[in-house]
N, C-alpha and C positions, 0 to 999 in steps of 0.2 A: 901735723899736716902742712905741705908746702906752702908759700903764702900764696901762690898761684893759684892754687885753689881755693884756698881761702876770698882771695881778692874776685875769684868768679861766681865763689857762693855770695856775696856779699851782694853783686852785682844782678844776677836773678831775683833777690830779695827783694833790691830794691824797685828793679825792674816790675815786679808781681805789685809792690806797693803801690807804685805810680800808677798802675794799671788798673787797679780797686779802685783809688781814691778819685781816677775820672770817671770810672764807672758809678760810683756811688755820690758822684758832682751834684746836687740840686739843681734843677732844671729852674732856672732863670724866667719866673712870671713877668706879667705886663705890669705898670707901674699903675698907680693911682691919679697921678697930675698927668695930665695932656700934655703938659708944655716939656714934661720928662722924657713921655714917649716919643713926643716927637724929633727930640734931641739926640735919643736913642736911635733912632730911625737915620737922623743925619748922620751923627755920625758911623755906624756900621756899614751904610752905605759911602762914606766920605765923601759928605754932602754932594752928592754926582749930580748933575746941572737936570738930566734926566729924571728923575724922582722928583714928581709938582705935588706938594702939599697946599690944598684945598682949606682953608675954616671958614666955619657956619657958624653962626650966633642961632639957638633957636629956642624954643620956650617963650612964654607970654610975656615975662621981662626980660627975652635976650639972655637969659642967664645963665643956661646950658649951649659949651663950648662944644663943639663937635668939628672932627678932619676927616678930610676924605685923604687919601694918597694910592699915588699908583704910581709907574714907570712908564713914560709916555715913549710909543712904541712897537710897545707890545701888547697894549689893550684896547678895545673896541670903544675911540670916543665919540661916538654916538651914543653906547648902550649907558656911558657912565652920564653923560645929556641929557639922554630922557629918563631913563631910571631910577638914574640915584639923586642929583641931582635938583631936578625937576619934584623930585616926589618930595625931596626934605625940605625945599623951600616954599613949597607952593600947598603941602597936604592940608587939611584938616586939623592932625593931630597936632598940627608943629604948636599950638599953645596950652596942648594938656602936657605939652613932655617936662621932666624935671630927672634926673639923673639918677632917679631911684626906675624908671622904670622904659628908660631912654632906650637902652640894649632892646627891652622886648618890643616898644612900638615901633621902631625899627625894621626890626626882624619880622613880623607878623603883621604890619597893618601898613607902613609907610612904604616901604622900599617895594616895588613891581619889579624886579630882578629875579629872575628864576633861581638859582642856587645861592644859597647863604649859608654860611655856617661860622661859628663859634670859634673862638680862639680866645687862650688863656696864656698861654704862654712865649718865649721870644721868639725862639727856634721857628715854632709854627707860621709868627709873625710871617718871616723874613722871605721863609719859605714861601711862603702864598703870594708876598710883595713880589717877588721876582719870578713867580710862574704867570703873572699876567692878570692875576686877582686886584681887586680893588680893596683898601683899609679902609674904616671906617669906626673911628677912637673916637669918643665922649669921656671929657671933662668929668674927676670924680669915679669912672669904674673900673677899674681892674679886669675888663675883658674887652675885644675889640670883634666884628664882624668882618668877613671876608666874604665878599661878593664875584661870583663867577665873569669876570669882562672879558678873558683873554680872545684876543684878535688881533693886531697888526696889518702889516702886508703880507702875503704870501702868494705864491704864484699857483695860475688857475689852471687846472685840467686841460693835460695835453696829451698827444700822442706818444706811446713809450718809444724812445729811441733807439734802444737796447734788442728789444723783443718784438719786431716787425710779425705782423701777419696779413697777410692777404683779407682772407675771412673771417671775423670774429668782431668783440669791439676794440673802439679804439684808442679808449680813457685810460692813462697810468697815473699810478698813484705820485702822488706828490709831497714834498716837506713839512704839511702837515698831522700831526698825528693823529685828531680828532675825524678829519678830513678823508685819511683812508683807513681809520676803523669804519664809516658812513657809507663808502663806496661798498665794502664787502656786505654789511649790513643791507646795501638795496637790494645785492644779489641772494644771500639765503637768510628770508624771511621769517625765521622761526626762533621765538623762544630759548631754545636749548642750545642756541650761538653764544654762549659764555664768555667774559672778558675778567683779566686778572691784571693786574697794572701795579707798577710799582718804580719807586727812582732808584738810579744806578749812577753810581758817579757822585765822591764827596763833594769835589766843587762844582761840576756842569750838572748833577741833579736833573741828570736825564728820564725822561719821563718814557718807561718799555712797557708796554701791554702785549701780552701772548694771547690767544685766542683759538677756542675748540671748540669745536660742537659737542656735547654734551650726549653719551649714550652712545657716541660713534668713535671718540679718540679715544684710547687706552688712557684708564688709568694712572698705570705707572708712571708711562712716559710723559702724561700730564705731573704728574709728581716732583720725575725727577730732572725735567726741564724747571721748574717752581724752585726746587731747592739747588739747583745750578744758577739761576738766577740769583738768588737770596745768596750765595755765598761769593756774590763778585763783590770786590775791595778796591776799588779802581777810582784816581779820582777825576779822571772825566771820561765820557764816552762820547762821541763824537760822530760816530757810525754806527751801523750794523755790523759792519766787519771786526769794531771793537768785540761785541758780545760773540759772534762767529768764533773769535779766537778763543775768549775765556771760557769756552761751551761745551766745546766739541770734544769729541772721547780723542782720537788722534791725530798730534801735532805731523809727526816726525813721517809725513804723506805728501806728495802734489796731488795727491785727490781731495777735491773739496768732500766733506761728509756730511755740508748744509746746503739744501739749495735757496737761492736765492731770486726775487723777481721784481718787475716791478709792477707786473698788470694785477687787475684785481678779481678777472674769473680763473687766472691760475692760481692763488689764490684760496679762489670758491672752491674750485676743485679738487685741491688737496685736502682742506680742510674737511671735504665729502668723502674723502677715502680713509680718514681718519687720524690729518695728521693735524700738528700743532704749528702756526702763524706768531711767527713775533716780529713785533713794531716797535723801531726806536722812532721816536721824535730827532726832527732834523733831515730824516733821509727818505728815499724814495722807496727804497729798496728791504724788502719782507725779507725775513729770513724764513724758512718751511724748514722741518723734521718733525721725525729721521726722514731720512735721503737714501735712496738707492741709487746702484750708477747706472742704470737704465733709465731712469729720471731724468738726466740732462741731454741726451740725445728723444728727448720727448717736446713736443710744443703743442701750445695751445691748439694750434689750425687742425693738429692733428685728430682733434674729436669734432671739428666742425665739418671733415667732408666724407666724403665717402671711405668704408674701410678698406677697399682696396689699396684707391689711390693714398690714406695714411700708412699704408703698411709698404707700400713697395716706397715713399719717399723717405719712410726710417728705416727701412732696411739699404736706402742709400747714403745716408746719414753715418749710419756705421761704416758703411765702406767706404766714406773720404774721411773716417775717423783711423782705420784702418791706414790708408794710403798717407795720411799724414804725419801714423807714428813711423811707420819701415820704408818710405819709399827712395830716401835719401841713401838707408842703411841697405837695402836691398842692392839700390846702385854701386855702392863701394862692395858689395860683398861680392856679385857677377861680376866684376871688371878687376877684381885683383885675385880672388879665389875660384871662383867657376865660372870660367868665360865657355867651358864646355857648355853648358847649359842653354846657350844663346844661340839663337840662326846664324848659321857664318854671316854672311851678307850683313845682316848688322852688326855683331860682335866684329870687323872688318874695318865698316864704316864709324865704330865709335874707335878703334884703335887708330883709323888716320888723324879719329879729331883730335887724340889726346896726344900724337906724336909730340908735337911742340909744346905739352902743358910741361914745367917742369916740374910738377909737385906730383905726388900721389893720389890717389881715387879720393882717402880719407882727408888730406890735407885741404884739396879743391872744394871737398863737400863743405868742410866745416870754413872755410870761409866764405861761400857763398850764404850760406845760413845763418852766420851771424851776420851780414852785411844786411842780411834783408830786414833781420830782427833791428839792424838799428833803425832800417830806412822807416819799420813801421812803427816803431816808438816813438819817431821824431814825427813822422805822420800825426799821431796823434798828439803831440804836446803842441805842434806849433795851431799858430791862429788856424780858425776853421776856414776861414777863406784860402790860404798859401799851403795848406797841410797838404792835402789828398794832391794839389798838385808835385808839391814838392817831392812824393813820397813815389807818384807813378813816373814824374821824369829822370829822379833819382835812378827807379831802379832799370827804367829801360837805358837812362845815358852809360851806367854804371857796370850794367852787363852788357850791353853792344862793347864798349871801352875793352870789358874783362876779357872777352871773346877776343878781337882783335889784337892786344897785348900777349894772348896764347898763354895767358893767367889763369883758364878757363876754360874748359870743353863749351863749345853746344849744350851738350846733350844735359851736361849738368845744369844748365841755365833752365833748361825744357824741364828738367826734374824737378830742381827746388822751386820753382812755377808753379807747376802742379800742387804740389806738398803747401804752398801759402796757400793756394786757392781750397784748399780741401780742408785745411784748417778753419777757413772762415763758415763752412755747413756745419759745425760743430752750432748746435742753438744755444749750451750753454759758455758763456765767456772763461767761466772757471775752468771747465773743462778743455777747453780748448788754451790754456796756457798752460796745463798738463800736460797733454799731447805736446806742444810746444817743448818744454825741459826732458822731458823721459824719452825724446825724438833723438839729441843725442847721446844717450845712453844707448840705444840700437846702432847708432853711426859707431860709437867707439867698438860694441860687440862684435860690430861684422867687419870692422877694419884688424879684430884681431882673430877673431875664427871663421869668418864669414855668415854662411846662414846657420852653421851649428851655434854661433853667438848670437844670430837673430831670433830662435828656438827656446837658445838658452834665456837670455830677456822676457821673452813672451812667458815664459814657464812662471819667472819669477814675477812676475806685474802682478798673474794670475792670482800666485799664490798671495801676494801679496794684499790685492783685494779681497780676495776671499778671506782672510783675518782682519777688517775691518770694520769695523761697528759703525752705526750710526744712532745713537741713545741707546745702545743696546740690541738693537735690530742690525742684524749679519746684512755687510752690504753688496752681495752679492746675492740677494732676495730678489726673485724664487727660484734662481740659479742654481746656488749653494747659501743655505739647503734648498734641494731642487721641491717645487707646491708647482704640481702640474695645473690646479684647479687656479692658480693665479698668473700662466702662462700666457694667456688668452689677451695681454695688454701690455706685451714686454717689447720683443722683436718687430711681431706683428701685432697690427690694433682689428680683431673680431669684430662683428659688426655689435652693434648697441645693445639688441635684446640677448645676446650670447652674455655681455658683463654682468652676470649675477650677482657675481659677490665682488666684495670689497678685497683688497691685501691682508692675508692670513697675521702677515707677522705685524700689521703695524695697529689693526684697530679691535676693537672690541666686539662691535656687532659688525658682521659679516655679509648681511644680506641685502643685495644693494637694490633688487628690486625684484618683480614679483615673476610666475609663470607667465608663459602662455604671450609674450610680448611683442615674438616675432610677424610681420606683417602675413595680412589672411587676404589673401585676392581674392574676386569674387570665383563663388565655386562653377558654374563654367561661363564662356565667352559666348554661347547663345542668347544667356540672359540679359547679359549687358546689351548685346545688342536689340533685343527686344526693349528695353527699354530707355533704348533710344529712340527706337523707331517709335514707341507709344508718348515722348514726348514733343517728337516731333507733328507727332498729329494732330496733339494738345494745340498746337503752339497755330495749326494752319487753322 
């Protein structure tokens, strides 16, 4: 056997032995000596200045040494003061305590805080400390108590900045995981609202919680999400976007296959349809899966307004999305290949404008689109006080200067402006970004083959969308596969009393409401008038 293969085989064997040795490594337990435990905590935390250690002597002769350890800034100092320190220093059991019954008395009789758990190993001790809990250690006992005192400064509940509505709840999620789940609990008051939590990230140990309604959510989808979250092996999770990219079905697609929102009412509505919500500590954006294509064109306000108003606005959004996709490409195709399809007066006016422009229509559209994308990105990154002013003034000045310099035509400036405004009408920011990227592909197709290129790009896009999946659910459902009963809330939204079934491919329980829910006006108008007349006579 060649030496190369021998070395490779030995390396594989050595790697496997190292993995087995790491797996079989015994768990380091808490020591009996209090001073050793405190020194170990100081060593593991690098003697950090925010790790507070308060030593207290208890017992009849002050012979029981205890210590309270917490990280300043991520704990509720008032809870530590009122429910831990005062209980330990003023409790009636203070003289009865000894090293044999210390843990039992502290946890059962003396501590007045809500959640207390016992810890026996070092890893759980440090994880609990860094999570915001307070540790209680006793000299002579190889066990510690962990009291839930998570707190610290956090942002108050405010109005959503990314998903604005005229009618509907105004509160939005914050960066606190507990506050976010509580906001959903206040809306859905049922014990069937289940939550499962886990820590993701070897270094950050970020709290991740997924929520679903038992009996409505599909158990297979819940199991799939649980397995994908448990398979994540990464050092850090800083935002829900990390989770989205690690568990989504399809990576190589510009279209989002998971929905994100910072509105509790949107999360509640999707949970009631059978979807699963994934909360990540440290971000106000909650992931919702499975996600469908039409879901990104729906707004929370669609369900608070009348069905005819909601339907017309939803149709307008879809129309605006198509404009943001193909408006520049259509202009390029018409001016390059299909002049005969435009009225003579209009094509003459466009030709007169483009007479002094030295570039073809495709280059002209590409320059304007890139310029506007640069202005939009600069407006987002600049400070809020000057960002909007720079983007608006920059667009006006550059557009006017470009027209006067005969670099672009006025018609192209109008087309690009309409396209930009139309892209803002899409409720989902992720879907709007997808349209901004795909727009350039449509422009290339129009410059190469005209309308044939636009139709070809549309067909390829539809085929790609039909091939996508979101946790096994077809992305284009209920259009492909076509499910007539679920088309009542897609492009159009019918009245609430007709929406009797949940999406069939998402939920295990499709029954939403009972029959005979439509409005029942009085039987006859004369009866109503007679009741009013009788009421007036009684008042007289």
